[in-house]
N, C-alpha and C positions, 0 to 999 in steps of 0.2 A: 426589893424596895421599889416604890413607884417614883419615877423621875418627874420633876417639875417641868421637864421639857417635853413630856408626852403631849400629843396634840389630838384633838378630836378629828375624826376623819371627814366629817361633814363640813368641809370648808366652803365658804361662799364662792360662787363662780368668779367673782372679781379677784380673788386671791390666787386663782388657778393660773399659773404661767402659760399653760398650753392653750388656754382659751383665747380666741382671737378677739382683741379689743380694738376699738378705734383709737387712733393716736391723736393727741392734742398738743399743738405747739405750746411751749412755755419758755419763760426766760429764767435762766439760772446764772448766778454769779460764781465764777471759778477763778482761782488764782491764775494770773496771766502766765507765769512760768510753766505751770502744769498744763494749761491749755496749749501753749506753744509746743511743749514736748509731745503732747498727744497728737497734735497736727503733724509734727515732723515724723512721727511713727505711724501715721495714717490710722490712728485709732478712731473708731466710730464713736464720737462723743455722746450721741443720743443713746446708743445701745449700752455704752459703759455706764452712763448716768442711770439708765433704767435698771441695769443689773445691781448697781449699788443701792438705789432706792428700794428695789424689791427686797434685798437682803435686810435693809433697815426696817421695812414694814413687817417682814416676817419675824424679826427679832422683837419688835414692839408687840406684835400679836401674841407671840409666845409669852412675853412678860405679862400681858393682860390675862391670858389663859391661866398662867401659873398663879397669879394673884387671885383670880376668881375661884380657883379650885384648891387653894392652899389648905383650907380646912380639911377637905376630903383627903388630900395627899398626906397630911399629918396624921389623920385618923387611920388610914390604911397602913402607913409605915409603923405606927404604934401597934396595930393589930398583928402585923407580920412579925414584929419583934416579940410580941407576947405569945402568939400562937403558932408561928412559923408560916411557911407558904401553904396555901390551900393545896390539897392533894399531894403534898411533898412526899408522903410515904410511897407513892406510886412512881416516883421519878426513877429512871433507869441510869442516870448519870450523877 
């Protein structure tokens, strides 16, 4: 079956975490107790925020991709259910 979490490999450069991007200062509101604990533990707040935001963006992109391709995924899953996997007779496992 095809998973709705499959992603196209031609991702825009902006979503590539290894690409060097300029950094832009921004204001973020955080719970004061969490901010205090992070500072006590010497957590890099900017990097932690970036990591969390990157995960949220990737999850949102995956939802958009899955919604955009839902029809194709449904069709392919129905075809596989009906006809089996392509070239299945040649599988060695």
